[in-house]
Phi, psi and omega in degrees: 000133176300140180307120177060021174293333175226127178252143183252140174234122182257120179279109187228029185255003184291157184283323182065043187295334181287352173271001172053236188296337180295334182242020177295325184233009182213144178293149183305315180298341179270359179294143183286152179204145169066030176091317184215358186262169165247154182301320183294343177302330187287307176297325179293317178293322177300319177298312181299315181290337180270359178083018177274125189267330184238125182229126172258134179245114185267112185245159178203290185291129175037062194265358187302308182294318179295317180301313182293326180291312183290329184300337178277072187298341180298339178300330183249014180072019182253057182222020179276183185302317186253023180221170177169159171251126186243126177276127186233081174279167174302145183216155176281138180243163183298324183261008181201153177284180178295129181225137178282164174289123185272350181178177184297319180290322180297326178299320176289318182303317182289355179238025177301321180297324176295314181295321182297334178303328184258350178044056181287154174281327182230149176241127176259121179251126185234151168273141183266011187233029178240149181251117183186168170240130179210139174271102181291336178296321177293323177296322178294319176302317178298316179301316180291317181300321182275357183050047185276152170277329176207144177234131182245126176286135181228156176221144179283130178237159174304137184302326181292341179259356189297332182294351178277348190238169165285125188246137180248141168254137181236169179283353173087330181262309181262355185060026172286134184282127180255339182204142175228122182235124180280114177049063182291140178294327177233089185295141176259358181209164176246018177273104186262139175292136178267002184071029179236115185232142167244126179240148164290119193298317183300319178294312181298321180301316179297318181295320181294319179297320177291321181295324180299329183271355184270109182290343181273351184280148172267000174059047184233142180297312183291324184269335189235302188294309182294314174302324178296317178299318178294319179295331178273007179061035174283159184272107178248130183239150178261126177259110185280123180256135186249354185273196179284133177210132182222124172271105186264060183272351181230165176302315181299315183292325176293318176300314181299319180297322176291318179296328179301329181296338183277349178286134182296338180245031181297139186289335184290316175048078180290350178271359181289111183283347178281344178215076185287146169259114184271149182204181178294134177271090185285131175279110182214156176294158174299157177295148178240125178249114183291165183297328182261005182291148175229122184232131179220120176053073184215151168267117179237117184260179185296151177081000181278149174238114182244111178242346178254218182249135177230120183230127174050054187218164177244122184243118186277173182307130174078002178285154183227136174239109188282167181305138179080351179280152179231132176237116187232129176051044189226169177236120175255114183277171190310130175078000179293145181231130174249110188285174183310130173075356179286153179234127178241118183236124176047058183225156171246112184263121187290169182307129172072005181285138179251114176271115188294167181303132175074000182287153172240124184233132172089154178195133175290328187282319188299314179295323179298312181298316179301317179301320181287330181279329186275349178214181175299138180262287174243355182231152173290143178237079181296147175291163181295154177301323179297315180289325176300316178296321180295322178296314180296325179288321182292324182211096181300334182281311186259345187300318180297316178296317178298316180298326181279328188261328181295153181232146175299140184218152172261117181307124183216143181228131172270117183287356181272350191261005185261087188297314184298312180296316180301316180296311182298316183291323178296320182282320191259334184238268180199122185303328182290348182261005185300312180293321179298318180296316179295320180295322176296322181283320184268324193290147176225152178307135182096345175290169178237131175253127175253116178256131183241121180213127181301313182269339186085006184239014180297124185295319182295326177291320181292324174299319180294321178299319179299316177297318180300314180298318180294330184266002181076029180260129177292149184235136173239127178252131178240112188211191180214200182054235180262011180092331179058198180297323182297317180299328181274337188268333188280154174298321180228127181237139173236110184247107183281147189277061177216159178244332178285138184303311183297319180294320178299316178300318180297322181282335176295324185304306180293334178294308182284338170298318179297317178298317179294322178297317180289327173298321179290318181297325181250037190301326183268000178273158184286315187253143168254122180279120178246173184222160178246129180222128174241127179237129181229160172070028178292111185208197184296338181296343182060026178233137179230157173261130186232134177236094181280150175222131176240144188309324186259344184205125179274143178254151181290156177300132181219135168285139185230136179263140182286159180223142184303323180236063188284150172225127174259128179229114181199131177053038177079011182247128174244132175226132179248110171189164189297347182271001181236133198239164179298321180300320179295316179302316182292322183288322187249012181296155181092000000 
């Protein structure tokens, strides 16, 4: 690549509000990832590996930590005489007061003078909050070959997720872009913008100057600049990217991106020495693995102390897992501590958070159930005609779209997702009372609390059940083994016939899917009919004792034989799992 023929600008000023507490005091690109990296390491390393010598990083929101981190350009080899990484926050100018960046395009516009110093032929615009590896030099070659005015990197996404992205339609043969729609409600294509653009600088410069003077503009590449180029019949081409790419805009997506690293065939491959991801070289003690520690399929970085169990998890620099603690399917960010006997399941624990002794944090099931109750599961749930009319009346512009897209929902809250409260309560009060405190704050008489415990003896769940009973809240217990305290305490108990943790989790899934399905089928009805099932003695005999209970009518005690493909049907409830049998269906059908 010709010296400074292409200059890179990384947009790193976004708030990242969907990451909640992780970005309360730090910009999203500075959030930790993969044991020892920051998100911004990826676009910066891609620039260094692609031969780009000058990189501007445009910062704004909570930028102190990000600014100091990026300023050390030597981490990415961008500290020689003719290269560098430059931090570009909003600044006051002689002819104008201090102004914040009003949009992605405005951030570039306010730094035209910086770009002009290098007089590049091409400008590369990048998002600072995506995880991927890409050779930008190859993208530039593609741009030149197509004689494009602008080239946009695209990746194919599932069509059902396409409405989250800027979507492009192309002519199919030359990949010339014919239409660009920002987050379309009904996508016509699955080619999603990656937020990676190459522009011919002189052309873009003229457009940016005009855009700055337009009071009607939102000063955004997706909403203004790219549509303007298309309207002027400029040649825009789509560069198809085939590798790993992750938009880590939510807690779930950041967790998933870390979990992806544990796959033996993960596409990102951070161990690839031909395309290194450079980062801060943290001075830390070597990792310590205790005599009683158990580790299976995990990323463990320097400075970690592991004395408990870590399974299928990513543990960042300086994190600690104390004796008797268990970390499963989770991410522990720098300095996080899991105290003695605590259990962390499918959670992302933020920097420096202390999980108190005996606490249980996270659940794969709780978030899943909330997702199925709050939106359509297998069926569309249109809002009522009355509410649809109210929406159109409230906002004639957006009301129609809202009426068409919103879905009827059952208000549901996962008590596992409140990081700030969990942290505060663990540190200041007692970690085992976190769920009880939330139930006391949120719960109202007539609500339903679903407690999930593998053994049925989780202390934090039992504290929550006690609060529920005192507050007039109905309780459903989902457990295994012999049901434990939870099975005996709840109004409705579902005890699956297994003792192994993994098997219990597998049997819970179809049970709560069935409950969500019946909730959906009777969505407009007042009552959901639930059932009580106790199963004991699951053994080689293939016979279990079952005592069913239904809210309006009790059934007599009956021994029930298992069936390979059982279906239980009673009072409008269907559940598919090995503990419910054909004999029961036949006896109680109707």
